[in-house]
PyMOL Python script that loads the backbone (N, CA, C, O; Angstrom):
from pymol import cmd

cmd.read_pdbstr("""\
ATOM      1  N   MET A   1     108.146 100.493  73.809  1.00  0.00           N
ATOM      2  CA  MET A   1     109.034 100.783  74.912  1.00  0.00           C
ATOM      3  C   MET A   1     110.082  99.674  74.967  1.00  0.00           C
ATOM      4  O   MET A   1     109.732  98.494  75.019  1.00  0.00           O
ATOM      5  N   GLN A   2     111.325 100.031  74.958  1.00  0.00           N
ATOM      6  CA  GLN A   2     112.378  99.028  75.083  1.00  0.00           C
ATOM      7  C   GLN A   2     112.440  98.569  76.528  1.00  0.00           C
ATOM      8  O   GLN A   2     112.415  99.381  77.452  1.00  0.00           O
ATOM      9  N   ALA A   3     112.521  97.255  76.714  1.00  0.00           N
ATOM     10  CA  ALA A   3     112.583  96.673  78.059  1.00  0.00           C
ATOM     11  C   ALA A   3     113.737  95.676  78.083  1.00  0.00           C
ATOM     12  O   ALA A   3     113.520  94.467  78.155  1.00  0.00           O
ATOM     13  N   GLY A   4     114.938  96.179  78.024  1.00  0.00           N
ATOM     14  CA  GLY A   4     116.109  95.308  77.964  1.00  0.00           C
ATOM     15  C   GLY A   4     116.687  95.299  76.559  1.00  0.00           C
ATOM     16  O   GLY A   4     116.185  95.983  75.667  1.00  0.00           O
ATOM     17  N   SER A   5     117.737  94.526  76.368  1.00  0.00           N
ATOM     18  CA  SER A   5     118.443  94.551  75.095  1.00  0.00           C
ATOM     19  C   SER A   5     117.767  93.731  73.996  1.00  0.00           C
ATOM     20  O   SER A   5     118.051  93.946  72.818  1.00  0.00           O
ATOM     21  N   ARG A   6     116.884  92.803  74.347  1.00  0.00           N
ATOM     22  CA  ARG A   6     116.268  91.948  73.328  1.00  0.00           C
ATOM     23  C   ARG A   6     114.759  91.854  73.473  1.00  0.00           C
ATOM     24  O   ARG A   6     114.156  90.945  72.903  1.00  0.00           O
ATOM     25  N   GLN A   7     114.137  92.737  74.199  1.00  0.00           N
ATOM     26  CA  GLN A   7     112.712  92.627  74.450  1.00  0.00           C
ATOM     27  C   GLN A   7     112.026  93.961  74.219  1.00  0.00           C
ATOM     28  O   GLN A   7     112.631  95.024  74.357  1.00  0.00           O
ATOM     29  N   VAL A   8     110.776  93.885  73.873  1.00  0.00           N
ATOM     30  CA  VAL A   8     109.951  95.071  73.716  1.00  0.00           C
ATOM     31  C   VAL A   8     108.685  94.867  74.533  1.00  0.00           C
ATOM     32  O   VAL A   8     108.053  93.813  74.456  1.00  0.00           O
ATOM     33  N   LEU A   9     108.324  95.852  75.297  1.00  0.00           N
ATOM     34  CA  LEU A   9     107.113  95.801  76.107  1.00  0.00           C
ATOM     35  C   LEU A   9     106.075  96.703  75.457  1.00  0.00           C
ATOM     36  O   LEU A   9     106.287  97.908  75.328  1.00  0.00           O
ATOM     37  N   LEU A  10     104.959  96.121  75.051  1.00  0.00           N
ATOM     38  CA  LEU A  10     103.867  96.880  74.459  1.00  0.00           C
ATOM     39  C   LEU A  10     102.688  96.863  75.419  1.00  0.00           C
ATOM     40  O   LEU A  10     102.245  95.797  75.847  1.00  0.00           O
ATOM     41  N   ILE A  11     102.188  98.027  75.754  1.00  0.00           N
ATOM     42  CA  ILE A  11     101.032  98.138  76.627  1.00  0.00           C
ATOM     43  C   ILE A  11      99.972  98.922  75.863  1.00  0.00           C
ATOM     44  O   ILE A  11     100.226 100.023  75.375  1.00  0.00           O
ATOM     45  N   PHE A  12      98.785  98.338  75.768  1.00  0.00           N
ATOM     46  CA  PHE A  12      97.715  98.946  75.001  1.00  0.00           C
ATOM     47  C   PHE A  12      96.631  99.470  75.930  1.00  0.00           C
ATOM     48  O   PHE A  12      96.227  98.790  76.874  1.00  0.00           O
ATOM     49  N   LYS A  13      96.172 100.659  75.661  1.00  0.00           N
ATOM     50  CA  LYS A  13      95.120 101.268  76.452  1.00  0.00           C
ATOM     51  C   LYS A  13      93.799 100.547  76.209  1.00  0.00           C
ATOM     52  O   LYS A  13      93.436 100.261  75.068  1.00  0.00           O
ATOM     53  N   LYS A  14      93.099 100.262  77.272  1.00  0.00           N
ATOM     54  CA  LYS A  14      91.830  99.539  77.202  1.00  0.00           C
ATOM     55  C   LYS A  14      90.827 100.292  76.341  1.00  0.00           C
ATOM     56  O   LYS A  14      90.527 101.462  76.579  1.00  0.00           O
ATOM     57  N   GLY A  15      90.304  99.572  75.308  1.00  0.00           N
ATOM     58  CA  GLY A  15      89.275 100.137  74.455  1.00  0.00           C
ATOM     59  C   GLY A  15      89.739 101.189  73.465  1.00  0.00           C
ATOM     60  O   GLY A  15      88.906 101.778  72.775  1.00  0.00           O
ATOM     61  N   ARG A  16      91.027 101.448  73.367  1.00  0.00           N
ATOM     62  CA  ARG A  16      91.511 102.535  72.519  1.00  0.00           C
ATOM     63  C   ARG A  16      92.411 102.086  71.371  1.00  0.00           C
ATOM     64  O   ARG A  16      92.586 102.835  70.409  1.00  0.00           O
ATOM     65  N   SER A  17      92.979 100.901  71.442  1.00  0.00           N
ATOM     66  CA  SER A  17      93.978 100.509  70.456  1.00  0.00           C
ATOM     67  C   SER A  17      93.418  99.643  69.341  1.00  0.00           C
ATOM     68  O   SER A  17      94.096  99.432  68.336  1.00  0.00           O
ATOM     69  N   ARG A  18      92.223  99.143  69.487  1.00  0.00           N
ATOM     70  CA  ARG A  18      91.663  98.228  68.506  1.00  0.00           C
ATOM     71  C   ARG A  18      91.135  99.008  67.301  1.00  0.00           C
ATOM     72  O   ARG A  18      90.422 100.001  67.446  1.00  0.00           O
ATOM     73  N   SER A  19      91.504  98.532  66.108  1.00  0.00           N
ATOM     74  CA  SER A  19      91.016  99.131  64.862  1.00  0.00           C
ATOM     75  C   SER A  19      91.131  98.090  63.763  1.00  0.00           C
ATOM     76  O   SER A  19      91.560  96.962  64.010  1.00  0.00           O
ATOM     77  N   ILE A  20      90.752  98.465  62.559  1.00  0.00           N
ATOM     78  CA  ILE A  20      90.899  97.565  61.416  1.00  0.00           C
ATOM     79  C   ILE A  20      92.370  97.229  61.200  1.00  0.00           C
ATOM     80  O   ILE A  20      92.707  96.111  60.810  1.00  0.00           O
ATOM     81  N   LEU A  21      93.237  98.194  61.453  1.00  0.00           N
ATOM     82  CA  LEU A  21      94.673  97.994  61.225  1.00  0.00           C
ATOM     83  C   LEU A  21      95.363  97.285  62.382  1.00  0.00           C
ATOM     84  O   LEU A  21      96.404  96.658  62.187  1.00  0.00           O
ATOM     85  N   SER A  22      94.807  97.374  63.570  1.00  0.00           N
ATOM     86  CA  SER A  22      95.450  96.785  64.743  1.00  0.00           C
ATOM     87  C   SER A  22      94.411  96.121  65.638  1.00  0.00           C
ATOM     88  O   SER A  22      93.512  96.796  66.140  1.00  0.00           O
ATOM     89  N   PRO A  23      94.518  94.803  65.849  1.00  0.00           N
ATOM     90  CA  PRO A  23      93.554  94.111  66.701  1.00  0.00           C
ATOM     91  C   PRO A  23      93.895  94.188  68.191  1.00  0.00           C
ATOM     92  O   PRO A  23      93.190  93.609  69.017  1.00  0.00           O
ATOM     93  N   HIS A  24      94.949  94.885  68.530  1.00  0.00           N
ATOM     94  CA  HIS A  24      95.412  94.912  69.914  1.00  0.00           C
ATOM     95  C   HIS A  24      94.529  95.805  70.782  1.00  0.00           C
ATOM     96  O   HIS A  24      94.065  96.862  70.354  1.00  0.00           O
ATOM     97  N   ASP A  25      94.315  95.353  71.993  1.00  0.00           N
ATOM     98  CA  ASP A  25      93.507  96.107  72.944  1.00  0.00           C
ATOM     99  C   ASP A  25      93.959  95.718  74.339  1.00  0.00           C
ATOM    100  O   ASP A  25      94.434  94.601  74.545  1.00  0.00           O
ATOM    101  N   GLY A  26      93.823  96.606  75.285  1.00  0.00           N
ATOM    102  CA  GLY A  26      94.204  96.332  76.656  1.00  0.00           C
ATOM    103  C   GLY A  26      93.103  95.677  77.465  1.00  0.00           C
ATOM    104  O   GLY A  26      93.157  95.689  78.694  1.00  0.00           O
ATOM    105  N   GLU A  27      92.109  95.106  76.809  1.00  0.00           N
ATOM    106  CA  GLU A  27      90.980  94.463  77.501  1.00  0.00           C
ATOM    107  C   GLU A  27      91.469  93.215  78.238  1.00  0.00           C
ATOM    108  O   GLU A  27      92.273  92.445  77.712  1.00  0.00           O
ATOM    109  N   GLY A  28      90.981  93.029  79.441  1.00  0.00           N
ATOM    110  CA  GLY A  28      91.324  91.839  80.219  1.00  0.00           C
ATOM    111  C   GLY A  28      92.514  92.082  81.132  1.00  0.00           C
ATOM    112  O   GLY A  28      93.299  93.008  80.932  1.00  0.00           O
ATOM    113  N   GLU A  29      92.625  91.239  82.123  1.00  0.00           N
ATOM    114  CA  GLU A  29      93.708  91.373  83.096  1.00  0.00           C
ATOM    115  C   GLU A  29      94.978  90.733  82.555  1.00  0.00           C
ATOM    116  O   GLU A  29      94.929  89.686  81.909  1.00  0.00           O
ATOM    117  N   ARG A  30      96.091  91.354  82.816  1.00  0.00           N
ATOM    118  CA  ARG A  30      97.407  90.870  82.408  1.00  0.00           C
ATOM    119  C   ARG A  30      98.300  90.734  83.636  1.00  0.00           C
ATOM    120  O   ARG A  30      97.967  91.219  84.717  1.00  0.00           O
ATOM    121  N   HIS A  31      99.432  90.073  83.454  1.00  0.00           N
ATOM    122  CA  HIS A  31     100.446  89.961  84.497  1.00  0.00           C
ATOM    123  C   HIS A  31     101.768  90.423  83.909  1.00  0.00           C
ATOM    124  O   HIS A  31     102.261  89.850  82.937  1.00  0.00           O
ATOM    125  N   LEU A  32     102.335  91.457  84.499  1.00  0.00           N
ATOM    126  CA  LEU A  32     103.624  91.986  84.083  1.00  0.00           C
ATOM    127  C   LEU A  32     104.575  91.925  85.264  1.00  0.00           C
ATOM    128  O   LEU A  32     104.197  92.265  86.385  1.00  0.00           O
ATOM    129  N   ALA A  33     105.799  91.498  85.023  1.00  0.00           N
ATOM    130  CA  ALA A  33     106.813  91.463  86.072  1.00  0.00           C
ATOM    131  C   ALA A  33     107.963  92.382  85.678  1.00  0.00           C
ATOM    132  O   ALA A  33     108.399  92.394  84.526  1.00  0.00           O
ATOM    133  N   PHE A  34     108.442  93.144  86.640  1.00  0.00           N
ATOM    134  CA  PHE A  34     109.556  94.054  86.423  1.00  0.00           C
ATOM    135  C   PHE A  34     110.707  93.650  87.344  1.00  0.00           C
ATOM    136  O   PHE A  34     110.521  93.454  88.545  1.00  0.00           O
ATOM    137  N   ALA A  35     111.883  93.531  86.764  1.00  0.00           N
ATOM    138  CA  ALA A  35     113.072  93.151  87.521  1.00  0.00           C
ATOM    139  C   ALA A  35     113.628  94.355  88.271  1.00  0.00           C
ATOM    140  O   ALA A  35     113.767  95.443  87.713  1.00  0.00           O
ATOM    141  N   ILE A  36     113.943  94.140  89.539  1.00  0.00           N
ATOM    142  CA  ILE A  36     114.600  95.164  90.358  1.00  0.00           C
ATOM    143  C   ILE A  36     115.745  94.498  91.101  1.00  0.00           C
ATOM    144  O   ILE A  36     115.815  93.270  91.168  1.00  0.00           O
ATOM    145  N   THR A  37     116.635  95.296  91.655  1.00  0.00           N
ATOM    146  CA  THR A  37     117.703  94.751  92.490  1.00  0.00           C
ATOM    147  C   THR A  37     117.176  94.537  93.906  1.00  0.00           C
ATOM    148  O   THR A  37     116.168  95.122  94.302  1.00  0.00           O
ATOM    149  N   CYS A  38     117.863  93.703  94.650  1.00  0.00           N
ATOM    150  CA  CYS A  38     117.457  93.456  96.046  1.00  0.00           C
ATOM    151  C   CYS A  38     117.453  94.750  96.855  1.00  0.00           C
ATOM    152  O   CYS A  38     116.603  94.941  97.724  1.00  0.00           O
ATOM    153  N   SER A  39     118.400  95.633  96.569  1.00  0.00           N
ATOM    154  CA  SER A  39     118.497  96.879  97.335  1.00  0.00           C
ATOM    155  C   SER A  39     117.339  97.836  97.047  1.00  0.00           C
ATOM    156  O   SER A  39     117.107  98.764  97.821  1.00  0.00           O
ATOM    157  N   GLU A  40     116.618  97.628  95.960  1.00  0.00           N
ATOM    158  CA  GLU A  40     115.480  98.494  95.621  1.00  0.00           C
ATOM    159  C   GLU A  40     114.164  98.043  96.247  1.00  0.00           C
ATOM    160  O   GLU A  40     113.203  98.812  96.266  1.00  0.00           O
ATOM    161  N   LEU A  41     114.101  96.823  96.754  1.00  0.00           N
ATOM    162  CA  LEU A  41     112.843  96.253  97.220  1.00  0.00           C
ATOM    163  C   LEU A  41     112.185  97.074  98.327  1.00  0.00           C
ATOM    164  O   LEU A  41     110.998  97.389  98.236  1.00  0.00           O
ATOM    165  N   ALA A  42     112.933  97.423  99.363  1.00  0.00           N
ATOM    166  CA  ALA A  42     112.352  98.177 100.478  1.00  0.00           C
ATOM    167  C   ALA A  42     111.804  99.524 100.019  1.00  0.00           C
ATOM    168  O   ALA A  42     110.748  99.953 100.486  1.00  0.00           O
ATOM    169  N   GLY A  43     112.503 100.191  99.115  1.00  0.00           N
ATOM    170  CA  GLY A  43     112.033 101.472  98.591  1.00  0.00           C
ATOM    171  C   GLY A  43     110.735 101.332  97.818  1.00  0.00           C
ATOM    172  O   GLY A  43     109.842 102.171  97.940  1.00  0.00           O
ATOM    173  N   TRP A  44     110.626 100.273  97.021  1.00  0.00           N
ATOM    174  CA  TRP A  44     109.380 100.022  96.294  1.00  0.00           C
ATOM    175  C   TRP A  44     108.229  99.734  97.250  1.00  0.00           C
ATOM    176  O   TRP A  44     107.130 100.260  97.076  1.00  0.00           O
ATOM    177  N   GLU A  45     108.473  98.913  98.246  1.00  0.00           N
ATOM    178  CA  GLU A  45     107.404  98.601  99.213  1.00  0.00           C
ATOM    179  C   GLU A  45     106.958  99.862  99.934  1.00  0.00           C
ATOM    180  O   GLU A  45     105.762 100.056 100.151  1.00  0.00           O
ATOM    181  N   ALA A  46     107.896 100.723 100.309  1.00  0.00           N
ATOM    182  CA  ALA A  46     107.550 101.981 100.975  1.00  0.00           C
ATOM    183  C   ALA A  46     106.742 102.881 100.048  1.00  0.00           C
ATOM    184  O   ALA A  46     105.759 103.485 100.475  1.00  0.00           O
ATOM    185  N   TRP A  47     107.151 102.978  98.772  1.00  0.00           N
ATOM    186  CA  TRP A  47     106.435 103.807  97.808  1.00  0.00           C
ATOM    187  C   TRP A  47     105.013 103.315  97.605  1.00  0.00           C
ATOM    188  O   TRP A  47     104.080 104.118  97.563  1.00  0.00           O
ATOM    189  N   LEU A  48     104.838 102.012  97.478  1.00  0.00           N
ATOM    190  CA  LEU A  48     103.490 101.451  97.315  1.00  0.00           C
ATOM    191  C   LEU A  48     102.620 101.781  98.528  1.00  0.00           C
ATOM    192  O   LEU A  48     101.466 102.181  98.374  1.00  0.00           O
ATOM    193  N   ALA A  49     103.168 101.614  99.728  1.00  0.00           N
ATOM    194  CA  ALA A  49     102.419 101.917 100.955  1.00  0.00           C
ATOM    195  C   ALA A  49     102.065 103.408 101.030  1.00  0.00           C
ATOM    196  O   ALA A  49     100.930 103.758 101.354  1.00  0.00           O
ATOM    197  N   GLU A  50     103.023 104.280 100.733  1.00  0.00           N
ATOM    198  CA  GLU A  50     102.796 105.726 100.785  1.00  0.00           C
ATOM    199  C   GLU A  50     101.705 106.168  99.800  1.00  0.00           C
ATOM    200  O   GLU A  50     101.018 107.162 100.031  1.00  0.00           O
ATOM    201  N   ASN A  51     101.557 105.432  98.720  1.00  0.00           N
ATOM    202  CA  ASN A  51     100.572 105.776  97.694  1.00  0.00           C
ATOM    203  C   ASN A  51      99.277 104.983  97.817  1.00  0.00           C
ATOM    204  O   ASN A  51      98.440 105.004  96.914  1.00  0.00           O
ATOM    205  N   GLY A  52      99.115 104.280  98.942  1.00  0.00           N
ATOM    206  CA  GLY A  52      97.870 103.567  99.216  1.00  0.00           C
ATOM    207  C   GLY A  52      97.605 102.403  98.277  1.00  0.00           C
ATOM    208  O   GLY A  52      96.449 102.048  98.045  1.00  0.00           O
ATOM    209  N   ILE A  53      98.650 101.808  97.737  1.00  0.00           N
ATOM    210  CA  ILE A  53      98.496 100.687  96.816  1.00  0.00           C
ATOM    211  C   ILE A  53      98.616  99.385  97.608  1.00  0.00           C
ATOM    212  O   ILE A  53      99.670  99.070  98.161  1.00  0.00           O
ATOM    213  N   ALA A  54      97.523  98.643  97.649  1.00  0.00           N
ATOM    214  CA  ALA A  54      97.471  97.415  98.448  1.00  0.00           C
ATOM    215  C   ALA A  54      98.290  96.312  97.786  1.00  0.00           C
ATOM    216  O   ALA A  54      98.266  96.141  96.567  1.00  0.00           O
ATOM    217  N   LEU A  55      99.009  95.577  98.613  1.00  0.00           N
ATOM    218  CA  LEU A  55      99.751  94.416  98.128  1.00  0.00           C
ATOM    219  C   LEU A  55      98.822  93.214  98.103  1.00  0.00           C
ATOM    220  O   LEU A  55      98.053  92.996  99.039  1.00  0.00           O
ATOM    221  N   GLU A  56      98.894  92.442  97.042  1.00  0.00           N
ATOM    222  CA  GLU A  56      98.129  91.196  96.967  1.00  0.00           C
ATOM    223  C   GLU A  56      98.910  90.052  97.596  1.00  0.00           C
ATOM    224  O   GLU A  56      98.337  89.156  98.215  1.00  0.00           O
ATOM    225  N   GLU A  57     100.229  90.096  97.427  1.00  0.00           N
ATOM    226  CA  GLU A  57     101.050  89.009  97.961  1.00  0.00           C
ATOM    227  C   GLU A  57     102.505  89.441  97.987  1.00  0.00           C
ATOM    228  O   GLU A  57     102.962  90.217  97.147  1.00  0.00           O
ATOM    229  N   LYS A  58     103.218  88.918  98.974  1.00  0.00           N
ATOM    230  CA  LYS A  58     104.674  89.007  99.037  1.00  0.00           C
ATOM    231  C   LYS A  58     105.165  87.573  99.131  1.00  0.00           C
ATOM    232  O   LYS A  58     104.639  86.783  99.916  1.00  0.00           O
ATOM    233  N   ARG A  59     106.175  87.231  98.331  1.00  0.00           N
ATOM    234  CA  ARG A  59     106.638  85.850  98.313  1.00  0.00           C
ATOM    235  C   ARG A  59     108.154  85.805  98.274  1.00  0.00           C
ATOM    236  O   ARG A  59     108.798  86.582  97.570  1.00  0.00           O
ATOM    237  N   THR A  60     108.713  84.881  99.044  1.00  0.00           N
ATOM    238  CA  THR A  60     110.134  84.560  98.964  1.00  0.00           C
ATOM    239  C   THR A  60     110.237  83.218  98.269  1.00  0.00           C
ATOM    240  O   THR A  60     109.627  82.238  98.698  1.00  0.00           O
ATOM    241  N   TRP A  61     111.012  83.173  97.194  1.00  0.00           N
ATOM    242  CA  TRP A  61     111.130  81.979  96.374  1.00  0.00           C
ATOM    243  C   TRP A  61     112.262  81.075  96.859  1.00  0.00           C
ATOM    244  O   TRP A  61     113.151  81.515  97.588  1.00  0.00           O
ATOM    245  N   ASP A  62     112.220  79.813  96.448  1.00  0.00           N
ATOM    246  CA  ASP A  62     113.211  78.808  96.869  1.00  0.00           C
ATOM    247  C   ASP A  62     114.641  79.226  96.537  1.00  0.00           C
ATOM    248  O   ASP A  62     115.570  78.870  97.262  1.00  0.00           O
ATOM    249  N   LEU A  63     114.830  79.973  95.456  1.00  0.00           N
ATOM    250  CA  LEU A  63     116.177  80.395  95.063  1.00  0.00           C
ATOM    251  C   LEU A  63     116.608  81.683  95.762  1.00  0.00           C
ATOM    252  O   LEU A  63     117.687  82.207  95.484  1.00  0.00           O
ATOM    253  N   GLY A  64     115.759  82.204  96.683  1.00  0.00           N
ATOM    254  CA  GLY A  64     116.114  83.376  97.474  1.00  0.00           C
ATOM    255  C   GLY A  64     115.575  84.697  96.967  1.00  0.00           C
ATOM    256  O   GLY A  64     115.741  85.723  97.626  1.00  0.00           O
ATOM    257  N   GLY A  65     114.937  84.695  95.820  1.00  0.00           N
ATOM    258  CA  GLY A  65     114.369  85.932  95.288  1.00  0.00           C
ATOM    259  C   GLY A  65     113.074  86.311  95.986  1.00  0.00           C
ATOM    260  O   GLY A  65     112.455  85.502  96.677  1.00  0.00           O
ATOM    261  N   HIS A  66     112.683  87.564  95.787  1.00  0.00           N
ATOM    262  CA  HIS A  66     111.452  88.082  96.395  1.00  0.00           C
ATOM    263  C   HIS A  66     110.567  88.677  95.312  1.00  0.00           C
ATOM    264  O   HIS A  66     111.056  89.323  94.385  1.00  0.00           O
ATOM    265  N   SER A  67     109.260  88.458  95.433  1.00  0.00           N
ATOM    266  CA  SER A  67     108.267  89.056  94.549  1.00  0.00           C
ATOM    267  C   SER A  67     107.227  89.780  95.386  1.00  0.00           C
ATOM    268  O   SER A  67     106.815  89.307  96.445  1.00  0.00           O
ATOM    269  N   VAL A  68     106.812  90.936  94.889  1.00  0.00           N
ATOM    270  CA  VAL A  68     105.727  91.706  95.498  1.00  0.00           C
ATOM    271  C   VAL A  68     104.698  91.924  94.395  1.00  0.00           C
ATOM    272  O   VAL A  68     105.036  92.380  93.303  1.00  0.00           O
ATOM    273  N   TYR A  69     103.435  91.592  94.687  1.00  0.00           N
ATOM    274  CA  TYR A  69     102.356  91.665  93.708  1.00  0.00           C
ATOM    275  C   TYR A  69     101.332  92.719  94.118  1.00  0.00           C
ATOM    276  O   TYR A  69     100.989  92.840  95.293  1.00  0.00           O
ATOM    277  N   PHE A  70     100.846  93.484  93.127  1.00  0.00           N
ATOM    278  CA  PHE A  70      99.810  94.489  93.351  1.00  0.00           C
ATOM    279  C   PHE A  70      99.069  94.707  92.041  1.00  0.00           C
ATOM    280  O   PHE A  70      99.509  94.221  90.999  1.00  0.00           O
ATOM    281  N   ARG A  71      97.950  95.428  92.072  1.00  0.00           N
ATOM    282  CA  ARG A  71      97.115  95.651  90.886  1.00  0.00           C
ATOM    283  C   ARG A  71      97.168  97.115  90.459  1.00  0.00           C
ATOM    284  O   ARG A  71      97.284  98.017  91.289  1.00  0.00           O
ATOM    285  N   ASP A  72      97.080  97.331  89.148  1.00  0.00           N
ATOM    286  CA  ASP A  72      96.924  98.693  88.640  1.00  0.00           C
ATOM    287  C   ASP A  72      95.429  99.010  88.558  1.00  0.00           C
ATOM    288  O   ASP A  72      94.608  98.134  88.828  1.00  0.00           O
ATOM    289  N   PRO A  73      95.056 100.238  88.192  1.00  0.00           N
ATOM    290  CA  PRO A  73      93.626 100.591  88.159  1.00  0.00           C
ATOM    291  C   PRO A  73      92.779  99.739  87.215  1.00  0.00           C
ATOM    292  O   PRO A  73      91.569  99.631  87.412  1.00  0.00           O
ATOM    293  N   ASP A  74      93.391  99.130  86.190  1.00  0.00           N
ATOM    294  CA  ASP A  74      92.655  98.250  85.278  1.00  0.00           C
ATOM    295  C   ASP A  74      92.683  96.794  85.725  1.00  0.00           C
ATOM    296  O   ASP A  74      92.269  95.908  84.978  1.00  0.00           O
ATOM    297  N   ARG A  75      93.166  96.544  86.927  1.00  0.00           N
ATOM    298  CA  ARG A  75      93.220  95.210  87.543  1.00  0.00           C
ATOM    299  C   ARG A  75      94.307  94.308  86.972  1.00  0.00           C
ATOM    300  O   ARG A  75      94.284  93.099  87.205  1.00  0.00           O
ATOM    301  N   HIS A  76      95.269  94.876  86.222  1.00  0.00           N
ATOM    302  CA  HIS A  76      96.402  94.075  85.782  1.00  0.00           C
ATOM    303  C   HIS A  76      97.254  93.754  87.003  1.00  0.00           C
ATOM    304  O   HIS A  76      97.442  94.602  87.875  1.00  0.00           O
ATOM    305  N   LEU A  77      97.767  92.534  87.063  1.00  0.00           N
ATOM    306  CA  LEU A  77      98.627  92.126  88.162  1.00  0.00           C
ATOM    307  C   LEU A  77     100.059  92.538  87.836  1.00  0.00           C
ATOM    308  O   LEU A  77     100.629  92.093  86.840  1.00  0.00           O
ATOM    309  N   LEU A  78     100.629  93.382  88.673  1.00  0.00           N
ATOM    310  CA  LEU A  78     102.003  93.836  88.498  1.00  0.00           C
ATOM    311  C   LEU A  78     102.870  93.181  89.559  1.00  0.00           C
ATOM    312  O   LEU A  78     102.448  92.995  90.700  1.00  0.00           O
ATOM    313  N   GLU A  79     104.072  92.841  89.169  1.00  0.00           N
ATOM    314  CA  GLU A  79     105.014  92.165  90.065  1.00  0.00           C
ATOM    315  C   GLU A  79     106.354  92.870  89.964  1.00  0.00           C
ATOM    316  O   GLU A  79     106.823  93.178  88.869  1.00  0.00           O
ATOM    317  N   ILE A  80     106.964  93.123  91.110  1.00  0.00           N
ATOM    318  CA  ILE A  80     108.363  93.527  91.130  1.00  0.00           C
ATOM    319  C   ILE A  80     109.123  92.351  91.710  1.00  0.00           C
ATOM    320  O   ILE A  80     108.729  91.783  92.729  1.00  0.00           O
ATOM    321  N   ALA A  81     110.216  91.989  91.054  1.00  0.00           N
ATOM    322  CA  ALA A  81     110.914  90.756  91.398  1.00  0.00           C
ATOM    323  C   ALA A  81     112.414  90.984  91.468  1.00  0.00           C
ATOM    324  O   ALA A  81     112.995  91.655  90.614  1.00  0.00           O
ATOM    325  N   THR A  82     113.035  90.418  92.496  1.00  0.00           N
ATOM    326  CA  THR A  82     114.488  90.515  92.663  1.00  0.00           C
ATOM    327  C   THR A  82     115.148  89.261  92.092  1.00  0.00           C
ATOM    328  O   THR A  82     114.468  88.263  91.852  1.00  0.00           O
ATOM    329  N   PRO A  83     116.451  89.297  91.873  1.00  0.00           N
ATOM    330  CA  PRO A  83     117.144  88.098  91.405  1.00  0.00           C
ATOM    331  C   PRO A  83     116.902  86.928  92.357  1.00  0.00           C
ATOM    332  O   PRO A  83     116.816  87.104  93.572  1.00  0.00           O
ATOM    333  N   GLY A  84     116.795  85.735  91.781  1.00  0.00           N
ATOM    334  CA  GLY A  84     116.527  84.529  92.566  1.00  0.00           C
ATOM    335  C   GLY A  84     115.084  84.097  92.507  1.00  0.00           C
ATOM    336  O   GLY A  84     114.665  83.217  93.259  1.00  0.00           O
ATOM    337  N   VAL A  85     114.311  84.711  91.616  1.00  0.00           N
ATOM    338  CA  VAL A  85     112.914  84.315  91.448  1.00  0.00           C
ATOM    339  C   VAL A  85     112.823  83.111  90.498  1.00  0.00           C
ATOM    340  O   VAL A  85     112.112  82.143  90.765  1.00  0.00           O
ATOM    341  N   TRP A  86     113.552  83.198  89.397  1.00  0.00           N
ATOM    342  CA  TRP A  86     113.575  82.120  88.414  1.00  0.00           C
ATOM    343  C   TRP A  86     115.004  81.607  88.263  1.00  0.00           C
ATOM    344  O   TRP A  86     115.952  82.281  88.668  1.00  0.00           O
ATOM    345  N   SER A  87     115.161  80.439  87.694  1.00  0.00           N
ATOM    346  CA  SER A  87     116.505  79.887  87.497  1.00  0.00           C
ATOM    347  C   SER A  87     117.333  80.744  86.541  1.00  0.00           C
ATOM    348  O   SER A  87     118.562  80.721  86.596  1.00  0.00           O
ATOM    349  N   ILE A  88     116.661  81.508  85.658  1.00  0.00           N
ATOM    350  CA  ILE A  88     117.390  82.379  84.727  1.00  0.00           C
ATOM    351  C   ILE A  88     117.527  83.805  85.228  1.00  0.00           C
ATOM    352  O   ILE A  88     118.147  84.633  84.560  1.00  0.00           O
ATOM    353  N   TYR A  89     116.958  84.112  86.399  1.00  0.00           N
ATOM    354  CA  TYR A  89     117.052  85.469  86.950  1.00  0.00           C
ATOM    355  C   TYR A  89     117.170  85.379  88.450  1.00  0.00           C
ATOM    356  O   TYR A  89     117.262  86.404  89.125  1.00  0.00           O
TER     357      TYR A  89
END
""", "prot")
cmd.dss("prot")
cmd.show_as("cartoon", "prot")
cmd.util.cbc("prot")
cmd.orient("prot")
């Protein structure tokens, strides 16, 4: 899956991707962050609430960005982040 102009995001299904040809597997918890615009934040929070997805944390960063953290069914930590979270974003 292309995730920007210079990055590739690979997500492996737990217990299904490992073979002699490929050692990759989705075993274990991961942390993935997805960039969104500030104007999208409220819509994402509403969607998560409407779908019964519990938030683990909401954070406002020193540079003014916002992060919202939640878990997927495999317990991976997912983050949606607005500009101002990191010095490069």
